[in-house]
PDB file of the backbone (N, CA, C, O) and the ligand in Angstrom, with CONECT records:
HET     ZN  A 101       1
ATOM      1  N   MET A   1    -140.049 168.646 147.244  1.00  0.00           N
ATOM      2  CA  MET A   1    -139.219 167.504 146.805  1.00  0.00           C
ATOM      3  C   MET A   1    -138.307 167.079 147.954  1.00  0.00           C
ATOM      4  O   MET A   1    -137.536 167.893 148.463  1.00  0.00           O
ATOM      5  N   THR A   2    -138.383 165.848 148.354  1.00  0.00           N
ATOM      6  CA  THR A   2    -137.552 165.371 149.465  1.00  0.00           C
ATOM      7  C   THR A   2    -136.130 165.108 148.983  1.00  0.00           C
ATOM      8  O   THR A   2    -135.891 164.777 147.822  1.00  0.00           O
ATOM      9  N   ARG A   3    -135.214 165.265 149.900  1.00  0.00           N
ATOM     10  CA  ARG A   3    -133.821 165.004 149.554  1.00  0.00           C
ATOM     11  C   ARG A   3    -133.574 163.510 149.476  1.00  0.00           C
ATOM     12  O   ARG A   3    -134.204 162.719 150.177  1.00  0.00           O
ATOM     13  N   MET A   4    -132.665 163.152 148.628  1.00  0.00           N
ATOM     14  CA  MET A   4    -132.283 161.754 148.508  1.00  0.00           C
ATOM     15  C   MET A   4    -131.387 161.390 149.682  1.00  0.00           C
ATOM     16  O   MET A   4    -130.539 162.184 150.089  1.00  0.00           O
ATOM     17  N   ASN A   5    -131.568 160.203 150.222  1.00  0.00           N
ATOM     18  CA  ASN A   5    -130.629 159.742 151.235  1.00  0.00           C
ATOM     19  C   ASN A   5    -129.668 158.719 150.620  1.00  0.00           C
ATOM     20  O   ASN A   5    -129.796 158.360 149.449  1.00  0.00           O
ATOM     21  N   CYS A   6    -128.714 158.260 151.418  1.00  0.00           N
ATOM     22  CA  CYS A   6    -127.661 157.403 150.876  1.00  0.00           C
ATOM     23  C   CYS A   6    -128.211 156.076 150.348  1.00  0.00           C
ATOM     24  O   CYS A   6    -127.726 155.552 149.345  1.00  0.00           O
ATOM     25  N   ASP A   7    -129.219 155.540 151.025  1.00  0.00           N
ATOM     26  CA  ASP A   7    -129.813 154.284 150.559  1.00  0.00           C
ATOM     27  C   ASP A   7    -130.390 154.443 149.159  1.00  0.00           C
ATOM     28  O   ASP A   7    -130.187 153.607 148.279  1.00  0.00           O
ATOM     29  N   GLU A   8    -131.117 155.545 148.983  1.00  0.00           N
ATOM     30  CA  GLU A   8    -131.703 155.805 147.666  1.00  0.00           C
ATOM     31  C   GLU A   8    -130.621 155.996 146.609  1.00  0.00           C
ATOM     32  O   GLU A   8    -130.738 155.542 145.471  1.00  0.00           O
ATOM     33  N   PHE A   9    -129.572 156.681 147.029  1.00  0.00           N
ATOM     34  CA  PHE A   9    -128.461 156.929 146.113  1.00  0.00           C
ATOM     35  C   PHE A   9    -127.914 155.607 145.584  1.00  0.00           C
ATOM     36  O   PHE A   9    -127.729 155.415 144.382  1.00  0.00           O
ATOM     37  N   VAL A  10    -127.662 154.694 146.540  1.00  0.00           N
ATOM     38  CA  VAL A  10    -127.102 153.393 146.161  1.00  0.00           C
ATOM     39  C   VAL A  10    -128.053 152.648 145.228  1.00  0.00           C
ATOM     40  O   VAL A  10    -127.626 151.988 144.281  1.00  0.00           O
ATOM     41  N   GLU A  11    -129.378 152.770 145.520  1.00  0.00           N
ATOM     42  CA  GLU A  11    -130.358 152.087 144.675  1.00  0.00           C
ATOM     43  C   GLU A  11    -130.424 152.700 143.274  1.00  0.00           C
ATOM     44  O   GLU A  11    -130.759 152.024 142.301  1.00  0.00           O
ATOM     45  N   THR A  12    -130.101 153.980 143.195  1.00  0.00           N
ATOM     46  CA  THR A  12    -130.293 154.705 141.943  1.00  0.00           C
ATOM     47  C   THR A  12    -129.037 154.731 141.081  1.00  0.00           C
ATOM     48  O   THR A  12    -129.082 155.069 139.899  1.00  0.00           O
ATOM     49  N   VAL A  13    -127.898 154.361 141.707  1.00  0.00           N
ATOM     50  CA  VAL A  13    -126.628 154.592 141.031  1.00  0.00           C
ATOM     51  C   VAL A  13    -126.508 153.810 139.717  1.00  0.00           C
ATOM     52  O   VAL A  13    -125.910 154.289 138.753  1.00  0.00           O
ATOM     53  N   THR A  14    -127.075 152.620 139.690  1.00  0.00           N
ATOM     54  CA  THR A  14    -127.007 151.827 138.460  1.00  0.00           C
ATOM     55  C   THR A  14    -127.768 152.502 137.330  1.00  0.00           C
ATOM     56  O   THR A  14    -127.291 152.585 136.199  1.00  0.00           O
ATOM     57  N   ALA A  15    -128.968 152.984 137.665  1.00  0.00           N
ATOM     58  CA  ALA A  15    -129.772 153.696 136.670  1.00  0.00           C
ATOM     59  C   ALA A  15    -129.011 154.920 136.161  1.00  0.00           C
ATOM     60  O   ALA A  15    -129.022 155.231 134.970  1.00  0.00           O
ATOM     61  N   TYR A  16    -128.355 155.601 137.090  1.00  0.00           N
ATOM     62  CA  TYR A  16    -127.579 156.780 136.687  1.00  0.00           C
ATOM     63  C   TYR A  16    -126.488 156.400 135.703  1.00  0.00           C
ATOM     64  O   TYR A  16    -126.313 157.045 134.670  1.00  0.00           O
ATOM     65  N   LEU A  17    -125.756 155.346 136.036  1.00  0.00           N
ATOM     66  CA  LEU A  17    -124.635 154.951 135.185  1.00  0.00           C
ATOM     67  C   LEU A  17    -125.110 154.461 133.818  1.00  0.00           C
ATOM     68  O   LEU A  17    -124.379 154.537 132.830  1.00  0.00           O
ATOM     69  N   GLU A  18    -126.346 153.957 133.777  1.00  0.00           N
ATOM     70  CA  GLU A  18    -126.888 153.506 132.485  1.00  0.00           C
ATOM     71  C   GLU A  18    -127.669 154.609 131.797  1.00  0.00           C
ATOM     72  O   GLU A  18    -128.373 154.371 130.816  1.00  0.00           O
ATOM     73  N   SER A  19    -127.535 155.825 132.323  1.00  0.00           N
ATOM     74  CA  SER A  19    -128.228 156.998 131.772  1.00  0.00           C
ATOM     75  C   SER A  19    -129.737 156.822 131.740  1.00  0.00           C
ATOM     76  O   SER A  19    -130.416 157.310 130.837  1.00  0.00           O
ATOM     77  N   ASP A  20    -130.255 156.107 132.752  1.00  0.00           N
ATOM     78  CA  ASP A  20    -131.696 155.896 132.850  1.00  0.00           C
ATOM     79  C   ASP A  20    -132.381 156.955 133.700  1.00  0.00           C
ATOM     80  O   ASP A  20    -133.609 156.987 133.783  1.00  0.00           O
ATOM     81  N   LEU A  21    -131.594 157.820 134.331  1.00  0.00           N
ATOM     82  CA  LEU A  21    -132.180 158.853 135.187  1.00  0.00           C
ATOM     83  C   LEU A  21    -132.425 160.109 134.383  1.00  0.00           C
ATOM     84  O   LEU A  21    -131.615 160.498 133.542  1.00  0.00           O
ATOM     85  N   ASP A  22    -133.575 160.747 134.659  1.00  0.00           N
ATOM     86  CA  ASP A  22    -133.773 162.061 134.063  1.00  0.00           C
ATOM     87  C   ASP A  22    -134.684 162.888 134.959  1.00  0.00           C
ATOM     88  O   ASP A  22    -135.223 162.386 135.945  1.00  0.00           O
ATOM     89  N   GLY A  23    -134.849 164.135 134.616  1.00  0.00           N
ATOM     90  CA  GLY A  23    -135.745 165.022 135.344  1.00  0.00           C
ATOM     91  C   GLY A  23    -135.404 165.113 136.820  1.00  0.00           C
ATOM     92  O   GLY A  23    -134.231 165.185 137.188  1.00  0.00           O
ATOM     93  N   PRO A  24    -136.435 165.111 137.675  1.00  0.00           N
ATOM     94  CA  PRO A  24    -136.250 165.316 139.109  1.00  0.00           C
ATOM     95  C   PRO A  24    -135.378 164.235 139.748  1.00  0.00           C
ATOM     96  O   PRO A  24    -134.602 164.528 140.658  1.00  0.00           O
ATOM     97  N   GLU A  25    -135.497 163.005 139.287  1.00  0.00           N
ATOM     98  CA  GLU A  25    -134.686 161.931 139.845  1.00  0.00           C
ATOM     99  C   GLU A  25    -133.201 162.210 139.654  1.00  0.00           C
ATOM    100  O   GLU A  25    -132.405 162.062 140.581  1.00  0.00           O
ATOM    101  N   LEU A  26    -132.841 162.613 138.445  1.00  0.00           N
ATOM    102  CA  LEU A  26    -131.455 162.934 138.143  1.00  0.00           C
ATOM    103  C   LEU A  26    -130.995 164.109 138.999  1.00  0.00           C
ATOM    104  O   LEU A  26    -129.878 164.118 139.516  1.00  0.00           O
ATOM    105  N   GLN A  27    -131.871 165.097 139.138  1.00  0.00           N
ATOM    106  CA  GLN A  27    -131.546 166.279 139.925  1.00  0.00           C
ATOM    107  C   GLN A  27    -131.275 165.913 141.380  1.00  0.00           C
ATOM    108  O   GLN A  27    -130.303 166.383 141.972  1.00  0.00           O
ATOM    109  N   ARG A  28    -132.134 165.073 141.956  1.00  0.00           N
ATOM    110  CA  ARG A  28    -131.955 164.648 143.340  1.00  0.00           C
ATOM    111  C   ARG A  28    -130.661 163.851 143.479  1.00  0.00           C
ATOM    112  O   ARG A  28    -129.933 163.996 144.461  1.00  0.00           O
ATOM    113  N   PHE A  29    -130.391 163.028 142.510  1.00  0.00           N
ATOM    114  CA  PHE A  29    -129.177 162.215 142.528  1.00  0.00           C
ATOM    115  C   PHE A  29    -127.948 163.123 142.537  1.00  0.00           C
ATOM    116  O   PHE A  29    -127.041 162.948 143.351  1.00  0.00           O
ATOM    117  N   LEU A  30    -127.930 164.093 141.624  1.00  0.00           N
ATOM    118  CA  LEU A  30    -126.770 164.980 141.520  1.00  0.00           C
ATOM    119  C   LEU A  30    -126.629 165.860 142.761  1.00  0.00           C
ATOM    120  O   LEU A  30    -125.515 166.159 143.193  1.00  0.00           O
ATOM    121  N   GLU A  31    -127.764 166.272 143.332  1.00  0.00           N
ATOM    122  CA  GLU A  31    -127.718 167.063 144.564  1.00  0.00           C
ATOM    123  C   GLU A  31    -127.076 166.269 145.690  1.00  0.00           C
ATOM    124  O   GLU A  31    -126.236 166.782 146.430  1.00  0.00           O
ATOM    125  N   HIS A  32    -127.480 165.022 145.808  1.00  0.00           N
ATOM    126  CA  HIS A  32    -126.912 164.194 146.867  1.00  0.00           C
ATOM    127  C   HIS A  32    -125.422 163.972 146.618  1.00  0.00           C
ATOM    128  O   HIS A  32    -124.611 164.039 147.542  1.00  0.00           O
ATOM    129  N   LEU A  33    -125.079 163.714 145.385  1.00  0.00           N
ATOM    130  CA  LEU A  33    -123.681 163.502 145.024  1.00  0.00           C
ATOM    131  C   LEU A  33    -122.840 164.715 145.414  1.00  0.00           C
ATOM    132  O   LEU A  33    -121.698 164.596 145.858  1.00  0.00           O
ATOM    133  N   ASP A  34    -123.449 165.884 145.230  1.00  0.00           N
ATOM    134  CA  ASP A  34    -122.751 167.127 145.496  1.00  0.00           C
ATOM    135  C   ASP A  34    -122.463 167.338 146.982  1.00  0.00           C
ATOM    136  O   ASP A  34    -121.444 167.920 147.355  1.00  0.00           O
ATOM    137  N   GLU A  35    -123.375 166.855 147.818  1.00  0.00           N
ATOM    138  CA  GLU A  35    -123.239 167.181 149.238  1.00  0.00           C
ATOM    139  C   GLU A  35    -122.812 165.995 150.087  1.00  0.00           C
ATOM    140  O   GLU A  35    -122.673 166.135 151.302  1.00  0.00           O
ATOM    141  N   CYS A  36    -122.600 164.830 149.482  1.00  0.00           N
ATOM    142  CA  CYS A  36    -122.257 163.652 150.272  1.00  0.00           C
ATOM    143  C   CYS A  36    -120.939 163.055 149.759  1.00  0.00           C
ATOM    144  O   CYS A  36    -120.894 162.441 148.693  1.00  0.00           O
ATOM    145  N   ASP A  37    -119.872 163.250 150.538  1.00  0.00           N
ATOM    146  CA  ASP A  37    -118.564 162.746 150.124  1.00  0.00           C
ATOM    147  C   ASP A  37    -118.536 161.221 150.030  1.00  0.00           C
ATOM    148  O   ASP A  37    -117.902 160.646 149.145  1.00  0.00           O
ATOM    149  N   GLY A  38    -119.234 160.590 150.959  1.00  0.00           N
ATOM    150  CA  GLY A  38    -119.253 159.124 150.972  1.00  0.00           C
ATOM    151  C   GLY A  38    -119.792 158.562 149.670  1.00  0.00           C
ATOM    152  O   GLY A  38    -119.235 157.613 149.117  1.00  0.00           O
ATOM    153  N   CYS A  39    -120.874 159.146 149.183  1.00  0.00           N
ATOM    154  CA  CYS A  39    -121.483 158.631 147.965  1.00  0.00           C
ATOM    155  C   CYS A  39    -120.658 159.008 146.730  1.00  0.00           C
ATOM    156  O   CYS A  39    -120.665 158.294 145.727  1.00  0.00           O
ATOM    157  N   GLU A  40    -119.959 160.120 146.815  1.00  0.00           N
ATOM    158  CA  GLU A  40    -119.073 160.489 145.715  1.00  0.00           C
ATOM    159  C   GLU A  40    -117.980 159.430 145.564  1.00  0.00           C
ATOM    160  O   GLU A  40    -117.679 158.976 144.460  1.00  0.00           O
ATOM    161  N   THR A  41    -117.393 159.050 146.702  1.00  0.00           N
ATOM    162  CA  THR A  41    -116.381 158.003 146.691  1.00  0.00           C
ATOM    163  C   THR A  41    -116.960 156.690 146.181  1.00  0.00           C
ATOM    164  O   THR A  41    -116.341 155.973 145.394  1.00  0.00           O
ATOM    165  N   TYR A  42    -118.174 156.400 146.659  1.00  0.00           N
ATOM    166  CA  TYR A  42    -118.849 155.170 146.253  1.00  0.00           C
ATOM    167  C   TYR A  42    -119.027 155.122 144.733  1.00  0.00           C
ATOM    168  O   TYR A  42    -118.771 154.099 144.099  1.00  0.00           O
ATOM    169  N   LEU A  43    -119.468 156.243 144.164  1.00  0.00           N
ATOM    170  CA  LEU A  43    -119.673 156.317 142.715  1.00  0.00           C
ATOM    171  C   LEU A  43    -118.348 156.106 141.979  1.00  0.00           C
ATOM    172  O   LEU A  43    -118.292 155.405 140.969  1.00  0.00           O
ATOM    173  N   ASP A  44    -117.276 156.727 142.502  1.00  0.00           N
ATOM    174  CA  ASP A  44    -115.954 156.549 141.890  1.00  0.00           C
ATOM    175  C   ASP A  44    -115.551 155.080 141.875  1.00  0.00           C
ATOM    176  O   ASP A  44    -115.044 154.566 140.878  1.00  0.00           O
ATOM    177  N   GLN A  45    -115.790 154.417 143.004  1.00  0.00           N
ATOM    178  CA  GLN A  45    -115.409 153.009 143.101  1.00  0.00           C
ATOM    179  C   GLN A  45    -116.191 152.163 142.116  1.00  0.00           C
ATOM    180  O   GLN A  45    -115.639 151.274 141.469  1.00  0.00           O
ATOM    181  N   ILE A  46    -117.482 152.446 142.006  1.00  0.00           N
ATOM    182  CA  ILE A  46    -118.305 151.688 141.063  1.00  0.00           C
ATOM    183  C   ILE A  46    -117.820 151.909 139.638  1.00  0.00           C
ATOM    184  O   ILE A  46    -117.732 150.967 138.849  1.00  0.00           O
ATOM    185  N   ARG A  47    -117.505 153.160 139.314  1.00  0.00           N
ATOM    186  CA  ARG A  47    -117.015 153.451 137.955  1.00  0.00           C
ATOM    187  C   ARG A  47    -115.751 152.666 137.672  1.00  0.00           C
ATOM    188  O   ARG A  47    -115.575 152.112 136.587  1.00  0.00           O
ATOM    189  N   GLU A  48    -114.855 152.624 138.682  1.00  0.00           N
ATOM    190  CA  GLU A  48    -113.599 151.895 138.521  1.00  0.00           C
ATOM    191  C   GLU A  48    -113.853 150.415 138.286  1.00  0.00           C
ATOM    192  O   GLU A  48    -113.240 149.785 137.424  1.00  0.00           O
ATOM    193  N   THR A  49    -114.782 149.874 139.086  1.00  0.00           N
ATOM    194  CA  THR A  49    -115.122 148.462 138.951  1.00  0.00           C
ATOM    195  C   THR A  49    -115.648 148.179 137.555  1.00  0.00           C
ATOM    196  O   THR A  49    -115.265 147.192 136.925  1.00  0.00           O
ATOM    197  N   ILE A  50    -116.523 149.045 137.077  1.00  0.00           N
ATOM    198  CA  ILE A  50    -117.098 148.849 135.746  1.00  0.00           C
ATOM    199  C   ILE A  50    -116.010 148.925 134.683  1.00  0.00           C
ATOM    200  O   ILE A  50    -115.998 148.132 133.741  1.00  0.00           O
ATOM    201  N   ASP A  51    -115.095 149.883 134.837  1.00  0.00           N
ATOM    202  CA  ASP A  51    -113.976 149.984 133.897  1.00  0.00           C
ATOM    203  C   ASP A  51    -113.181 148.693 133.851  1.00  0.00           C
ATOM    204  O   ASP A  51    -112.831 148.197 132.780  1.00  0.00           O
ATOM    205  N   THR A  52    -112.901 148.156 135.036  1.00  0.00           N
ATOM    206  CA  THR A  52    -112.137 146.918 135.119  1.00  0.00           C
ATOM    207  C   THR A  52    -112.869 145.790 134.416  1.00  0.00           C
ATOM    208  O   THR A  52    -112.264 145.007 133.684  1.00  0.00           O
ATOM    209  N   LEU A  53    -114.182 145.711 134.642  1.00  0.00           N
ATOM    210  CA  LEU A  53    -114.965 144.648 134.011  1.00  0.00           C
ATOM    211  C   LEU A  53    -114.980 144.818 132.496  1.00  0.00           C
ATOM    212  O   LEU A  53    -114.905 143.841 131.751  1.00  0.00           O
ATOM    213  N   ARG A  54    -115.079 146.070 132.050  1.00  0.00           N
ATOM    214  CA  ARG A  54    -115.150 146.321 130.600  1.00  0.00           C
ATOM    215  C   ARG A  54    -113.861 145.912 129.915  1.00  0.00           C
ATOM    216  O   ARG A  54    -113.855 145.511 128.751  1.00  0.00           O
ATOM    217  N   ARG A  55    -112.740 146.024 130.679  1.00  0.00           N
ATOM    218  CA  ARG A  55    -111.474 145.644 130.065  1.00  0.00           C
ATOM    219  C   ARG A  55    -111.430 144.144 129.801  1.00  0.00           C
ATOM    220  O   ARG A  55    -110.574 143.648 129.069  1.00  0.00           O
ATOM    221  N   GLY A  56    -112.380 143.432 130.420  1.00  0.00           N
ATOM    222  CA  GLY A  56    -112.548 142.020 130.123  1.00  0.00           C
ATOM    223  C   GLY A  56    -111.523 141.139 130.801  1.00  0.00           C
ATOM    224  O   GLY A  56    -110.642 141.621 131.513  1.00  0.00           O
ATOM    225  N   PRO A  57    -111.647 139.841 130.572  1.00  0.00           N
ATOM    226  CA  PRO A  57    -110.727 138.899 131.207  1.00  0.00           C
ATOM    227  C   PRO A  57    -109.312 139.094 130.700  1.00  0.00           C
ATOM    228  O   PRO A  57    -109.090 139.540 129.575  1.00  0.00           O
ATOM    229  N   ARG A  58    -108.382 138.759 131.534  1.00  0.00           N
ATOM    230  CA  ARG A  58    -106.994 138.868 131.096  1.00  0.00           C
ATOM    231  C   ARG A  58    -106.752 137.914 129.936  1.00  0.00           C
ATOM    232  O   ARG A  58    -107.337 136.833 129.870  1.00  0.00           O
ATOM    233  N   PRO A  59    -105.886 138.329 129.029  1.00  0.00           N
ATOM    234  CA  PRO A  59    -105.608 137.435 127.894  1.00  0.00           C
ATOM    235  C   PRO A  59    -105.044 136.114 128.376  1.00  0.00           C
ATOM    236  O   PRO A  59    -104.189 136.064 129.260  1.00  0.00           O
ATOM    237  N   GLN A  60    -105.528 135.074 127.788  1.00  0.00           N
ATOM    238  CA  GLN A  60    -105.054 133.744 128.161  1.00  0.00           C
ATOM    239  C   GLN A  60    -103.685 133.503 127.558  1.00  0.00           C
ATOM    240  O   GLN A  60    -103.349 134.050 126.507  1.00  0.00           O
ATOM    241  N   LEU A  61    -102.907 132.689 128.223  1.00  0.00           N
ATOM    242  CA  LEU A  61    -101.631 132.286 127.636  1.00  0.00           C
ATOM    243  C   LEU A  61    -101.920 131.404 126.430  1.00  0.00           C
ATOM    244  O   LEU A  61    -102.808 130.553 126.470  1.00  0.00           O
ATOM    245  N   SER A  62    -101.196 131.606 125.405  1.00  0.00           N
ATOM    246  CA  SER A  62    -101.347 130.710 124.270  1.00  0.00           C
ATOM    247  C   SER A  62    -100.720 129.363 124.629  1.00  0.00           C
ATOM    248  O   SER A  62     -99.945 129.252 125.578  1.00  0.00           O
ATOM    249  N   GLN A  63    -101.069 128.364 123.858  1.00  0.00           N
ATOM    250  CA  GLN A  63    -100.560 127.026 124.139  1.00  0.00           C
ATOM    251  C   GLN A  63     -99.030 127.009 124.076  1.00  0.00           C
ATOM    252  O   GLN A  63     -98.373 126.351 124.883  1.00  0.00           O
ATOM    253  N   ALA A  64     -98.479 127.734 123.115  1.00  0.00           N
ATOM    254  CA  ALA A  64     -97.025 127.768 122.955  1.00  0.00           C
ATOM    255  C   ALA A  64     -96.362 128.424 124.171  1.00  0.00           C
ATOM    256  O   ALA A  64     -95.359 127.933 124.688  1.00  0.00           O
ATOM    257  N   ASP A  65     -96.947 129.547 124.617  1.00  0.00           N
ATOM    258  CA  ASP A  65     -96.414 130.214 125.806  1.00  0.00           C
ATOM    259  C   ASP A  65     -96.465 129.291 127.005  1.00  0.00           C
ATOM    260  O   ASP A  65     -95.526 129.225 127.799  1.00  0.00           O
ATOM    261  N   ARG A  66     -97.577 128.577 127.125  1.00  0.00           N
ATOM    262  CA  ARG A  66     -97.753 127.702 128.264  1.00  0.00           C
ATOM    263  C   ARG A  66     -96.676 126.612 128.251  1.00  0.00           C
ATOM    264  O   ARG A  66     -96.079 126.315 129.286  1.00  0.00           O
ATOM    265  N   SER A  67     -96.430 126.021 127.086  1.00  0.00           N
ATOM    266  CA  SER A  67     -95.410 124.976 126.970  1.00  0.00           C
ATOM    267  C   SER A  67     -94.036 125.524 127.317  1.00  0.00           C
ATOM    268  O   SER A  67     -93.253 124.887 128.021  1.00  0.00           O
ATOM    269  N   ALA A  68     -93.761 126.713 126.811  1.00  0.00           N
ATOM    270  CA  ALA A  68     -92.467 127.336 127.072  1.00  0.00           C
ATOM    271  C   ALA A  68     -92.299 127.594 128.567  1.00  0.00           C
ATOM    272  O   ALA A  68     -91.218 127.393 129.120  1.00  0.00           O
ATOM    273  N   LEU A  69     -93.361 128.033 129.208  1.00  0.00           N
ATOM    274  CA  LEU A  69     -93.306 128.298 130.643  1.00  0.00           C
ATOM    275  C   LEU A  69     -93.073 127.014 131.425  1.00  0.00           C
ATOM    276  O   LEU A  69     -92.242 126.961 132.331  1.00  0.00           O
ATOM    277  N   LEU A  70     -93.826 125.975 131.057  1.00  0.00           N
ATOM    278  CA  LEU A  70     -93.686 124.700 131.753  1.00  0.00           C
ATOM    279  C   LEU A  70     -92.283 124.152 131.577  1.00  0.00           C
ATOM    280  O   LEU A  70     -91.689 123.622 132.516  1.00  0.00           O
ATOM    281  N   ALA A  71     -91.759 124.283 130.371  1.00  0.00           N
ATOM    282  CA  ALA A  71     -90.391 123.823 130.104  1.00  0.00           C
ATOM    283  C   ALA A  71     -89.402 124.609 130.958  1.00  0.00           C
ATOM    284  O   ALA A  71     -88.459 124.044 131.511  1.00  0.00           O
ATOM    285  N   ALA A  72     -89.624 125.899 131.059  1.00  0.00           N
ATOM    286  CA  ALA A  72     -88.739 126.728 131.862  1.00  0.00           C
ATOM    287  C   ALA A  72     -88.782 126.307 133.325  1.00  0.00           C
ATOM    288  O   ALA A  72     -87.756 126.268 134.003  1.00  0.00           O
ATOM    289  N   PHE A  73     -90.008 125.987 133.809  1.00  0.00           N
ATOM    290  CA  PHE A  73     -90.125 125.540 135.198  1.00  0.00           C
ATOM    291  C   PHE A  73     -89.369 124.241 135.412  1.00  0.00           C
ATOM    292  O   PHE A  73     -88.674 124.061 136.412  1.00  0.00           O
ATOM    293  N   ARG A  74     -89.524 123.328 134.435  1.00  0.00           N
ATOM    294  CA  ARG A  74     -88.920 122.009 134.579  1.00  0.00           C
ATOM    295  C   ARG A  74     -87.399 122.104 134.622  1.00  0.00           C
ATOM    296  O   ARG A  74     -86.729 121.363 135.341  1.00  0.00           O
ATOM    297  N   THR A  75     -86.866 123.050 133.821  1.00  0.00           N
ATOM    298  CA  THR A  75     -85.410 123.119 133.720  1.00  0.00           C
ATOM    299  C   THR A  75     -84.821 124.109 134.722  1.00  0.00           C
ATOM    300  O   THR A  75     -83.610 124.329 134.755  1.00  0.00           O
ATOM    301  N   ARG A  76     -85.702 124.709 135.547  1.00  0.00           N
ATOM    302  CA  ARG A  76     -85.198 125.685 136.491  1.00  0.00           C
ATOM    303  C   ARG A  76     -84.250 125.022 137.507  1.00  0.00           C
ATOM    304  O   ARG A  76     -84.603 124.023 138.134  1.00  0.00           O
ATOM    305  N   PRO A  77     -83.075 125.577 137.655  1.00  0.00           N
ATOM    306  CA  PRO A  77     -82.126 124.965 138.588  1.00  0.00           C
ATOM    307  C   PRO A  77     -82.642 125.018 140.021  1.00  0.00           C
ATOM    308  O   PRO A  77     -83.327 125.969 140.401  1.00  0.00           O
ATOM    309  N   LYS A  78     -82.329 124.034 140.794  1.00  0.00           N
ATOM    310  CA  LYS A  78     -82.824 123.967 142.172  1.00  0.00           C
ATOM    311  C   LYS A  78     -81.966 124.817 143.112  1.00  0.00           C
ATOM    312  O   LYS A  78     -82.238 124.877 144.311  1.00  0.00           O
TER     313      LYS A  78
HETATM  314 ZN    ZN A 101    -124.782 159.727 150.543  1.00  0.00          ZN2+
END
């Protein structure tokens, strides 16, 4: 069984995160993760990005908030 290199790791990381990896592929992935600090960091960053995306878009200002803000801007002393 050949060792996974970083390119393969990057190609496989999505499958891993979607739990699509199993058997030897998963084993090679985890082995590489274990011995490659760069890819460990990379995986952490991807997880963080996914977390951020899952949290979804920031809540929009309601119309009332928006009006109140605009009014505050208009009346802000110079
Ligand atoms: Zn690597």
